[in-house]
DRENPA-3360 file (N, C-alpha, C; in nm, 2 decimals, always signed):
BEGIN
1 = MKICLNEL = -1.17/+0.20/+1.11/-1.04/+0.15/+1.10/-1.02/+0.02/+1.18 ~ -1.07/+0.03/+1.30/-1.06/-0.09/+1.39/-1.14/-0.21/+1.34 ~ -1.26/-0.18/+1.29/-1.34/-0.29/+1.23/-1.27/-0.35/+1.11 ~ -1.22/-0.27/+1.03/-1.15/-0.32/+0.91/-1.03/-0.40/+0.95 ~ -0.95/-0.36/+1.04/-0.83/-0.43/+1.09/-0.87/-0.57/+1.14 ~ -0.98/-0.57/+1.22/-1.03/-0.70/+1.27/-1.07/-0.80/+1.15 ~ -1.12/-0.74/+1.05/-1.15/-0.82/+0.93/-1.03/-0.87/+0.86 ~ -0.92/-0.79/+0.86/-0.80/-0.82/+0.79/-0.71/-0.92/+0.87;
9 = EKFIRDGV = -0.74/-0.94/+1.00/-0.65/-1.02/+1.08/-0.62/-1.16/+1.02 ~ -0.73/-1.23/+0.98/-0.71/-1.37/+0.93/-0.62/-1.37/+0.80 ~ -0.63/-1.26/+0.72/-0.55/-1.25/+0.60/-0.40/-1.22/+0.63 ~ -0.38/-1.13/+0.73/-0.25/-1.09/+0.77/-0.18/-1.21/+0.83 ~ -0.25/-1.28/+0.92/-0.19/-1.39/+0.99/-0.16/-1.51/+0.89 ~ -0.24/-1.52/+0.79/-0.23/-1.63/+0.69/-0.11/-1.59/+0.60 ~ -0.10/-1.47/+0.56/+0.01/-1.42/+0.47/+0.00/-1.47/+0.33 ~ -0.03/-1.60/+0.31/-0.04/-1.66/+0.18/-0.15/-1.59/+0.10;
17 = HLETGKPL = -0.26/-1.56/+0.17/-0.38/-1.50/+0.11/-0.34/-1.36/+0.05 ~ -0.26/-1.29/+0.12/-0.21/-1.16/+0.07/-0.14/-1.17/-0.07 ~ -0.07/-1.28/-0.08/+0.00/-1.31/-0.21/-0.09/-1.36/-0.32 ~ -0.17/-1.46/-0.29/-0.24/-1.54/-0.39/-0.39/-1.53/-0.38 ~ -0.45/-1.46/-0.28/-0.59/-1.47/-0.25/-0.67/-1.40/-0.37 ~ -0.79/-1.46/-0.39/-0.88/-1.41/-0.49/-0.95/-1.29/-0.44 ~ -1.02/-1.22/-0.53/-1.10/-1.10/-0.49/-1.21/-1.14/-0.39 ~ -1.23/-1.06/-0.30/-1.33/-1.09/-0.19/-1.47/-1.02/-0.23;
25 = ERFGGLRS = -1.56/-1.10/-0.26/-1.69/-1.05/-0.30/-1.75/-0.96/-0.20 ~ -1.75/-0.99/-0.07/-1.81/-0.91/+0.03/-1.74/-0.78/+0.05 ~ -1.62/-0.76/-0.01/-1.55/-0.63/+0.00/-1.54/-0.57/-0.14 ~ -1.65/-0.59/-0.22/-1.65/-0.52/-0.35/-1.55/-0.57/-0.45 ~ -1.50/-0.69/-0.43/-1.41/-0.75/-0.53/-1.26/-0.71/-0.50 ~ -1.24/-0.64/-0.39/-1.10/-0.61/-0.35/-1.03/-0.73/-0.30 ~ -0.90/-0.74/-0.33/-0.81/-0.85/-0.28/-0.77/-0.80/-0.13 ~ -0.74/-0.90/-0.05/-0.70/-0.87/+0.08/-0.58/-0.78/+0.09;
33 = REILGNWL = -0.48/-0.79/+0.00/-0.36/-0.71/+0.00/-0.40/-0.56/-0.04 ~ -0.50/-0.55/-0.12/-0.55/-0.41/-0.16/-0.61/-0.34/-0.04 ~ -0.70/-0.42/+0.03/-0.76/-0.37/+0.15/-0.65/-0.33/+0.25 ~ -0.56/-0.42/+0.27/-0.45/-0.39/+0.37/-0.37/-0.27/+0.33 ~ -0.33/-0.26/+0.20/-0.25/-0.15/+0.15/-0.33/-0.02/+0.18 ~ -0.46/-0.01/+0.14/-0.54/+0.11/+0.17/-0.55/+0.14/+0.32 ~ -0.56/+0.03/+0.40/-0.57/+0.05/+0.54/-0.45/+0.11/+0.60 ~ -0.33/+0.06/+0.55/-0.20/+0.12/+0.60/-0.19/+0.26/+0.56;
41 = LCAVLNFE = -0.23/+0.30/+0.44/-0.22/+0.44/+0.40/-0.31/+0.52/+0.49 ~ -0.43/+0.48/+0.51/-0.52/+0.55/+0.60/-0.46/+0.57/+0.74 ~ -0.40/+0.46/+0.79/-0.34/+0.47/+0.93/-0.23/+0.58/+0.93 ~ -0.15/+0.58/+0.83/-0.04/+0.67/+0.82/-0.09/+0.82/+0.80 ~ -0.18/+0.83/+0.71/-0.23/+0.97/+0.68/-0.31/+1.02/+0.80 ~ -0.39/+0.94/+0.86/-0.46/+0.98/+0.98/-0.37/+1.02/+1.09 ~ -0.26/+0.95/+1.11/-0.15/+0.98/+1.20/-0.10/+1.12/+1.17 ~ -0.06/+1.14/+1.05/+0.00/+1.27/+1.01/-0.10/+1.39/+1.03;
49 = QKSERLRI = -0.23/+1.36/+1.01/-0.33/+1.47/+1.02/-0.39/+1.47/+1.16 ~ -0.34/+1.38/+1.25/-0.39/+1.37/+1.39/-0.55/+1.37/+1.39 ~ -0.60/+1.28/+1.31/-0.75/+1.27/+1.30/-0.78/+1.13/+1.26 ~ -0.91/+1.10/+1.24/-0.96/+0.97/+1.19/-1.05/+1.00/+1.08 ~ -1.01/+1.09/+0.99/-1.11/+1.14/+0.89/-1.10/+1.06/+0.76 ~ -0.99/+0.98/+0.74/-0.98/+0.90/+0.62/-1.03/+0.76/+0.64 ~ -1.10/+0.71/+0.54/-1.17/+0.58/+0.55/-1.15/+0.51/+0.42 ~ -1.16/+0.38/+0.43/-1.14/+0.29/+0.31/-1.28/+0.26/+0.26;
57 = CTDPQNGD = -1.30/+0.27/+0.13/-1.43/+0.24/+0.06/-1.40/+0.15/-0.06 ~ -1.50/+0.08/-0.10/-1.49/+0.00/-0.23/-1.51/+0.11/-0.34 ~ -1.46/+0.07/-0.46/-1.46/+0.16/-0.57/-1.58/+0.12/-0.66 ~ -1.67/+0.22/-0.68/-1.79/+0.19/-0.76/-1.76/+0.16/-0.91 ~ -1.63/+0.20/-0.95/-1.59/+0.17/-1.08/-1.51/+0.04/-1.09 ~ -1.52/-0.04/-0.99/-1.45/-0.17/-0.98/-1.30/-0.17/-0.98 ~ -1.24/-0.06/-0.93/-1.10/-0.04/-0.91/-1.05/-0.11/-0.79 ~ -0.93/-0.06/-0.74/-0.87/-0.12/-0.63/-0.90/-0.05/-0.49;
65 = GVIYDSKQ = -1.01/+0.02/-0.49/-1.05/+0.08/-0.36/-1.04/+0.23/-0.37 ~ -1.10/+0.29/-0.27/-1.10/+0.44/-0.26/-1.06/+0.48/-0.12 ~ -0.99/+0.58/-0.10/-0.97/+0.64/+0.03/-1.05/+0.77/+0.03 ~ -1.14/+0.78/+0.13/-1.23/+0.89/+0.14/-1.20/+0.98/+0.25 ~ -1.18/+1.11/+0.22/-1.16/+1.21/+0.33/-1.29/+1.26/+0.37 ~ -1.34/+1.23/+0.49/-1.47/+1.26/+0.53/-1.48/+1.41/+0.57 ~ -1.37/+1.48/+0.59/-1.38/+1.62/+0.62/-1.39/+1.70/+0.49 ~ -1.30/+1.67/+0.40/-1.30/+1.75/+0.27/-1.39/+1.70/+0.17;
73 = KILEYMEH = -1.45/+1.58/+0.19/-1.54/+1.51/+0.10/-1.47/+1.48/-0.03 ~ -1.35/+1.43/-0.02/-1.27/+1.40/-0.14/-1.24/+1.25/-0.15 ~ -1.25/+1.20/-0.27/-1.22/+1.06/-0.30/-1.08/+1.05/-0.36 ~ -1.00/+0.96/-0.32/-0.87/+0.93/-0.39/-0.88/+0.78/-0.43 ~ -0.88/+0.76/-0.56/-0.89/+0.63/-0.62/-0.75/+0.57/-0.62 ~ -0.75/+0.44/-0.59/-0.63/+0.36/-0.57/-0.61/+0.26/-0.68 ~ -0.48/+0.24/-0.71/-0.44/+0.13/-0.80/-0.33/+0.05/-0.73 ~ -0.33/-0.08/-0.74/-0.24/-0.16/-0.67/-0.16/-0.25/-0.77;
81 = ILVSQNGK = -0.04/-0.29/-0.73/+0.04/-0.39/-0.80/+0.12/-0.46/-0.69 ~ +0.14/-0.59/-0.72/+0.21/-0.68/-0.62/+0.35/-0.71/-0.68 ~ +0.45/-0.69/-0.59/+0.59/-0.74/-0.62/+0.59/-0.87/-0.54 ~ +0.58/-0.98/-0.61/+0.56/-1.12/-0.55/+0.68/-1.18/-0.49 ~ +0.67/-1.26/-0.39/+0.78/-1.33/-0.33/+0.80/-1.46/-0.42 ~ +0.70/-1.50/-0.50/+0.71/-1.62/-0.58/+0.79/-1.60/-0.71 ~ +0.81/-1.47/-0.75/+0.88/-1.45/-0.87/+1.02/-1.50/-0.87 ~ +1.06/-1.57/-0.97/+1.20/-1.62/-0.98/+1.28/-1.53/-1.07;
89 = TEKNIETL = +1.36/-1.44/-1.01/+1.43/-1.35/-1.09/+1.56/-1.31/-1.02 ~ +1.66/-1.27/-1.10/+1.79/-1.23/-1.04/+1.79/-1.08/-1.02 ~ +1.68/-1.01/-1.06/+1.67/-0.87/-1.05/+1.67/-0.82/-0.90 ~ +1.73/-0.71/-0.87/+1.72/-0.66/-0.73/+1.59/-0.59/-0.71 ~ +1.56/-0.57/-0.58/+1.42/-0.52/-0.55/+1.40/-0.38/-0.60 ~ +1.50/-0.30/-0.61/+1.48/-0.16/-0.67/+1.43/-0.17/-0.81 ~ +1.50/-0.26/-0.89/+1.46/-0.28/-1.03/+1.32/-0.33/-1.04 ~ +1.29/-0.43/-0.96/+1.15/-0.48/-0.96/+1.05/-0.38/-0.93;
97 = ILEHIDKK = +1.07/-0.30/-0.83/+0.97/-0.19/-0.79/+0.95/-0.10/-0.91 ~ +1.06/-0.05/-0.97/+1.05/+0.04/-1.08/+0.98/-0.03/-1.20 ~ +1.01/-0.15/-1.23/+0.94/-0.22/-1.34/+0.79/-0.24/-1.31 ~ +0.75/-0.26/-1.19/+0.61/-0.27/-1.16/+0.54/-0.14/-1.17 ~ +0.61/-0.03/-1.13/+0.55/+0.10/-1.15/+0.53/+0.13/-1.30 ~ +0.63/+0.10/-1.38/+0.62/+0.12/-1.52/+0.51/+0.03/-1.58 ~ +0.50/-0.09/-1.53/+0.39/-0.18/-1.59/+0.25/-0.11/-1.57 ~ +0.23/-0.06/-1.45/+0.10/+0.01/-1.42/+0.09/+0.14/-1.50;
105 = RNKGGKAY = +0.20/+0.21/-1.51/+0.20/+0.34/-1.58/+0.17/+0.32/-1.73 ~ +0.22/+0.22/-1.78/+0.20/+0.19/-1.92/+0.08/+0.12/-1.96 ~ +0.00/+0.07/-1.86/-0.12/-0.01/-1.88/-0.22/+0.07/-1.96 ~ -0.24/+0.19/-1.93/-0.34/+0.27/-2.01/-0.30/+0.41/-2.02 ~ -0.17/+0.44/-1.98/-0.12/+0.58/-1.99/-0.19/+0.67/-1.90 ~ -0.19/+0.80/-1.94/-0.24/+0.90/-1.85/-0.39/+0.89/-1.82 ~ -0.47/+0.85/-1.92/-0.61/+0.83/-1.90/-0.64/+0.73/-1.79 ~ -0.56/+0.62/-1.79/-0.58/+0.51/-1.69/-0.53/+0.56/-1.55;
113 = ASGKSLVV = -0.42/+0.63/-1.54/-0.36/+0.66/-1.41/-0.41/+0.79/-1.35 ~ -0.46/+0.88/-1.43/-0.49/+1.01/-1.38/-0.60/+1.00/-1.27 ~ -0.57/+1.08/-1.17/-0.66/+1.08/-1.05/-0.65/+0.97/-0.96 ~ -0.55/+0.88/-0.97/-0.52/+0.77/-0.89/-0.39/+0.77/-0.82 ~ -0.38/+0.71/-0.71/-0.25/+0.68/-0.64/-0.22/+0.54/-0.66 ~ -0.09/+0.51/-0.68/-0.04/+0.37/-0.70/+0.02/+0.32/-0.57 ~ -0.02/+0.20/-0.53/+0.03/+0.13/-0.41/+0.10/+0.00/-0.46 ~ +0.23/+0.00/-0.44/+0.31/-0.12/-0.47/+0.32/-0.20/-0.34;
121 = FLNRKGEN = +0.26/-0.32/-0.34/+0.26/-0.41/-0.23/+0.38/-0.50/-0.24 ~ +0.48/-0.47/-0.16/+0.61/-0.54/-0.16/+0.61/-0.66/-0.08 ~ +0.61/-0.78/-0.14/+0.59/-0.90/-0.07/+0.72/-0.99/-0.09 ~ +0.83/-0.93/-0.10/+0.96/-1.00/-0.11/+1.04/-0.98/+0.02 ~ +1.11/-1.08/+0.06/+1.17/-1.08/+0.19/+1.33/-1.07/+0.17 ~ +1.39/-1.01/+0.27/+1.53/-1.01/+0.28/+1.62/-0.92/+0.20 ~ +1.56/-0.83/+0.12/+1.64/-0.74/+0.05/+1.62/-0.60/+0.10 ~ +1.72/-0.52/+0.12/+1.71/-0.38/+0.15/+1.70/-0.30/+0.02;
129 = WTPNKIAK = +1.64/-0.19/+0.03/+1.62/-0.10/-0.08/+1.62/+0.04/-0.03 ~ +1.65/+0.14/-0.12/+1.67/+0.28/-0.09/+1.56/+0.36/-0.16 ~ +1.46/+0.40/-0.08/+1.35/+0.48/-0.14/+1.39/+0.60/-0.22 ~ +1.49/+0.68/-0.17/+1.53/+0.80/-0.24/+1.59/+0.77/-0.37 ~ +1.66/+0.66/-0.38/+1.73/+0.61/-0.50/+1.62/+0.58/-0.61 ~ +1.52/+0.51/-0.56/+1.41/+0.47/-0.65/+1.33/+0.60/-0.70 ~ +1.30/+0.69/-0.60/+1.23/+0.81/-0.64/+1.30/+0.89/-0.74 ~ +1.43/+0.90/-0.74/+1.50/+0.98/-0.84/+1.49/+0.91/-0.98;
137 = KLPIDLHF = +1.46/+0.79/-0.98/+1.45/+0.72/-1.11/+1.30/+0.71/-1.17 ~ +1.21/+0.77/-1.09/+1.07/+0.77/-1.14/+1.06/+0.86/-1.26 ~ +0.98/+0.82/-1.36/+0.96/+0.90/-1.48/+0.89/+1.04/-1.45 ~ +0.93/+1.14/-1.52/+0.87/+1.27/-1.50/+0.72/+1.26/-1.53 ~ +0.68/+1.19/-1.63/+0.54/+1.17/-1.67/+0.48/+1.05/-1.60 ~ +0.48/+1.05/-1.47/+0.44/+0.94/-1.39/+0.29/+0.91/-1.41 ~ +0.21/+1.01/-1.43/+0.07/+1.00/-1.45/-0.01/+0.98/-1.32 ~ +0.04/+0.90/-1.22/-0.03/+0.88/-1.10/-0.01/+1.01/-1.01;
145 = NGVWVVGL = -0.11/+1.03/-0.92/-0.10/+1.14/-0.82/+0.02/+1.11/-0.73 ~ +0.05/+0.99/-0.70/+0.16/+0.95/-0.61/+0.18/+0.80/-0.61 ~ +0.30/+0.76/-0.56/+0.33/+0.62/-0.55/+0.37/+0.59/-0.41 ~ +0.31/+0.48/-0.35/+0.34/+0.44/-0.22/+0.39/+0.29/-0.23 ~ +0.49/+0.26/-0.14/+0.53/+0.12/-0.13/+0.50/+0.07/+0.01 ~ +0.43/-0.04/+0.02/+0.40/-0.09/+0.16/+0.45/-0.24/+0.16 ~ +0.49/-0.28/+0.28/+0.54/-0.42/+0.29/+0.57/-0.45/+0.44 ~ +0.56/-0.58/+0.46/+0.59/-0.63/+0.60/+0.73/-0.62/+0.63;
153 = HGVINEEY = +0.76/-0.55/+0.74/+0.90/-0.53/+0.80/+0.93/-0.66/+0.88 ~ +0.84/-0.71/+0.96/+0.86/-0.83/+1.04/+0.75/-0.85/+1.14 ~ +0.76/-0.96/+1.21/+0.67/-1.00/+1.31/+0.75/-1.01/+1.44 ~ +0.72/-0.93/+1.54/+0.80/-0.93/+1.67/+0.70/-0.94/+1.78 ~ +0.72/-1.04/+1.86/+0.63/-1.06/+1.97/+0.48/-1.07/+1.93 ~ +0.45/-1.13/+1.82/+0.32/-1.15/+1.76/+0.26/-1.02/+1.71 ~ +0.34/-0.91/+1.70/+0.29/-0.79/+1.65/+0.35/-0.77/+1.50 ~ +0.26/-0.74/+1.41/+0.30/-0.72/+1.27/+0.34/-0.58/+1.25;
161 = IYNVTKLD = +0.46/-0.56/+1.19/+0.52/-0.43/+1.16/+0.53/-0.41/+1.01 ~ +0.46/-0.31/+0.96/+0.46/-0.28/+0.82/+0.53/-0.15/+0.80 ~ +0.61/-0.14/+0.69/+0.67/-0.01/+0.65/+0.58/+0.04/+0.54 ~ +0.56/+0.17/+0.54/+0.49/+0.25/+0.44/+0.58/+0.36/+0.40 ~ +0.60/+0.37/+0.27/+0.69/+0.47/+0.21/+0.62/+0.54/+0.10 ~ +0.64/+0.67/+0.10/+0.59/+0.75/-0.02/+0.71/+0.79/-0.10 ~ +0.71/+0.75/-0.23/+0.82/+0.78/-0.32/+0.80/+0.92/-0.37 ~ +0.89/+1.01/-0.34/+0.88/+1.15/-0.38/+1.02/+1.20/-0.40;
169 = VSGCPVWQ = +1.04/+1.26/-0.52/+1.18/+1.31/-0.55/+1.23/+1.41/-0.46 ~ +1.15/+1.48/-0.38/+1.20/+1.58/-0.29/+1.23/+1.52/-0.15 ~ +1.21/+1.39/-0.14/+1.24/+1.31/-0.01/+1.13/+1.21/+0.02 ~ +1.17/+1.10/+0.06/+1.08/+0.99/+0.08/+1.05/+0.97/+0.23 ~ +0.93/+1.01/+0.27/+0.89/+0.98/+0.41/+0.87/+0.83/+0.43 ~ +0.90/+0.78/+0.54/+0.88/+0.63/+0.58/+0.82/+0.63/+0.71 ~ +0.72/+0.54/+0.73/+0.65/+0.52/+0.85/+0.65/+0.37/+0.88 ~ +0.64/+0.34/+1.01/+0.62/+0.20/+1.05/+0.49/+0.20/+1.12;
177 = VRIRKDFN = +0.41/+0.10/+1.08/+0.28/+0.07/+1.15/+0.29/-0.06/+1.22 ~ +0.28/-0.05/+1.35/+0.28/-0.17/+1.44/+0.14/-0.21/+1.48 ~ +0.10/-0.33/+1.43/-0.03/-0.38/+1.46/-0.02/-0.47/+1.58 ~ -0.09/-0.43/+1.69/-0.08/-0.50/+1.82/-0.13/-0.64/+1.80 ~ -0.08/-0.73/+1.88/-0.12/-0.88/+1.86/-0.26/-0.91/+1.88 ~ -0.34/-0.82/+1.95/-0.48/-0.85/+1.96/-0.56/-0.79/+1.84 ~ -0.49/-0.72/+1.75/-0.55/-0.66/+1.63/-0.66/-0.56/+1.66 ~ -0.66/-0.50/+1.78/-0.75/-0.40/+1.82/-0.69/-0.26/+1.82;
185 = EWVVNRIQ = -0.55/-0.26/+1.82/-0.48/-0.13/+1.82/-0.36/-0.13/+1.73 ~ -0.32/-0.01/+1.69/-0.20/+0.00/+1.61/-0.13/+0.13/+1.65 ~ +0.00/+0.13/+1.62/+0.08/+0.25/+1.65/+0.16/+0.29/+1.52 ~ +0.16/+0.41/+1.49/+0.23/+0.46/+1.37/+0.34/+0.55/+1.42 ~ +0.46/+0.53/+1.36/+0.58/+0.61/+1.39/+0.64/+0.65/+1.26 ~ +0.67/+0.78/+1.24/+0.75/+0.82/+1.13/+0.90/+0.80/+1.16 ~ +0.96/+0.72/+1.07/+1.10/+0.68/+1.09/+1.20/+0.75/+1.00 ~ +1.14/+0.82/+0.90/+1.23/+0.90/+0.81/+1.15/+1.01/+0.75;
% end
């Protein structure tokens, strides 16, 4: 996790690369935002399990990465979509998140989404949104194992703070991941 975070530092500090960056050959064709999204999920899930057993891997099927559970020997295939800050729209953020989830869900239906978790990389600034409200609007036939929303909360004292939310109709847990300014440590707190 620490090595991966060190590799991500330049992309996180740049910010623009997370939005527009091309796939990175040396990381199996993953985009920097996909690596960051998977890293944030690993940080949160490792925090919840009080372990370091989850790792990020490239996807041999050329997908958006894999989260590997080294204890249970289980792979979770990931799918990502970006809610861009460059999009010119009057739609509110909740509508955009739901539309992006539907876009991925409808891309190939159940066969495409089955066995994968979806990560929505939220790269829009300044709008509040309510995870529980969005979760209640998720389709019953979601097809994905789960849906996560990750996005930058802010930068305070050179520390990058990301929110990680799991959309779940029974309640949406939210965590904050604070990446220390030296990019050698991070702290995870569950805030909801």
